[in-house]
N, C-alpha and C positions, 0 to 999 in steps of 0.2 A: 316243951316247946309248943306254943300255940299253933293250931292249924290256921293257915291263911287261905282265903278264897281269892283266886285270881279274878279280877274284874276286867272285862274287856272294855277298852275305851269305846265310847259311843258318841258322846257330845262333848266338845271342848269349847270353853268360853274364854275369850280374851277381853277383859273388861277394864274400865278405869278412865280417869280423866287425864292421865299422862300419855306421853308419846310412846310409840313402840308396839301398839297392837297389830297394825298392818305389817310392820317390819318383822315382827315375830312370825306372822303368817307366811311371809315370803320365805323365811327360813324353813318352815314346814314344807312348803312347795318344793324348794330345792332338794331337800332330803328325800321326799317322797319320789320325785321324778328320778333321782339318782338310783333309787331302788326299784324302778320299773313300775311304779304305781300310777294309776289313772286319777287325775285331779281335775276338778272343775272349780274355777275361781270366779265368783260373780261379785263385781263391785257395785255397791249401791251408792249413788251420788258421787261418782268420779268418772271423768271421761278419759279415754286413752290419750287424747291430744294434750292434756295438761298434767299427766302423771309422769313422774321421773322414771318409774319402773316399766312404762308401756313398751318401750323399745326392747328391753331385755325379755319381757314376757312374750312378745311376738317371736323373738328368736327361739325361746324355749318351746313355744307352741309349734313351731315349724320343724323342730328337731325330730328326725326319724332314725336316730342312732339305735342299733340293736341293744335291747336291755334297758333302754331309757323309757320312762313313762310317757303318757299322753297328757298334755295340758290343754284344757279348753278355758278360754278367758272371755268373760262377758262384761261389758261396761253398760250398765243400765240406768245410771243416774244422770240427772240433770246437773250440770257443773255447779258445784258449790265452792270450789276452791277459787279464792281471789274475788268473790262476789259480795263478801260481807264488808263491814266497816274497815277501812284502811287495807282492803285486800285480804281480810281474814277469811277463814272457813265459815261459810254461811250455815247457820243452824236453824233455819226456818223461823227466824224472828224478823221484825221489821228491820230494814224497810222492804225486804224481799218477800217474806211470808211464804206460805205453802202455795205453790202454783199447780194448776191442773196437770201439767206435764210431769211434776214431781210424783203425783199419784200413779200416773200411767207407767212411769219408769219403775216405780217400786213393784207394781204388779208384774211387770215384765221380768224383773229380777226374781221374784218368787217363782215364776214359771220356769226359769232356768234352774233354780234349785230343785224344784219338783222333778224336772226331767232327769237331772243328774242322780237324784235319789232313786228314781224308778229304774234307771239304767244300772244302778248298783256300783257307781264309781267308788274307788277306794277312799278318796277324801273329797268332800264337798264343802266349799267355803263360801260363806256369805259375809263379805267385808262391809261393815257398818250397817248390816241389816237390823241389828237390835235398836239402833237409834232411829232408823226409818220407821220401825214399828212403834217405838216409844212416842214419837211425835204424831202418830196417827195416819201415816201415809198408807199403811196397810193395817188391817185389824189383827189384833193378837190371835183371835180365833182362826182366821185364815192362815196366818203364819204357823200356828200350832198344827193345823191339819197337814200342812206341807211337811213339817219336820217329823211328824209321826209316821211318815212313809219310810223313814230310814230303817234299814235292816242290817244286821251284822253281815259282813265285817265293815261296812261303810262307817267312816268317821265323819261327823258333821262338825265343822269349826265355824264359830260365829263370833263376830266382834262388835263392840259398841261400848258406850259408857256404862250402861246398867242393863241388867236382865231381870225379868219378873221372878218372883219366888218359885213359881212352878217350874220354870226353866232351870233355875239354880238347882232345884231338887233332882231334875233329870240329868244334869251334867255329871260326867265322870271326871273331868278335869276343869278347873277354874283357875285362871291366872289374872292378876290385876296389875295395872300400872298406876302410879300416883305421881302427879306432877309436883315437884318440889320447887323448881325454878324453870322459867322459860325465857329465852333471850328476846322474844317478841315477835318474830315473824318467820315464815318458812324460808328455807335456803334451798335453792335449786340443787338437786342431787341428794339432799338430806331430807327435805320436805317438812321437817319438824324442828 
């Protein structure tokens, strides 16, 4: 029997062009909170006012049940939902482009991630942060400096369409979604 070396999870990536990256992240949040873990969830490019999950996350954040974890939620992005062509998700292309407030919001999000990593939260999540870095709202070097703060046992969970090779090499878990078919627009309560 071959010896196996246990690898502790450090960085988890949810990647791909299909739906489900954020939804999978919410499953991780629920499981972690139910086990008494401290979780920080930072949304990049989503506002509480237009997210179907906002109300539920507020309730979870306010829960003080013994044995239940602590959830901190930060919305740092400028609203991209419904601002693209025909109400689609705006991906920093015409007609809207990258706005100055997009860059400020992305830097604010990085600061939330940094604070959570310095605090040593059990799970630190950057939802859509990889796309924010990919389009240049934050520099990859600045992003890397922040994520290198992570120390065991903190798990860093990052979502987006793609990740650079150096981050893929650092990751201990990588899951992908592939869109095979899409019905055409977001449905309130499902969002994808």
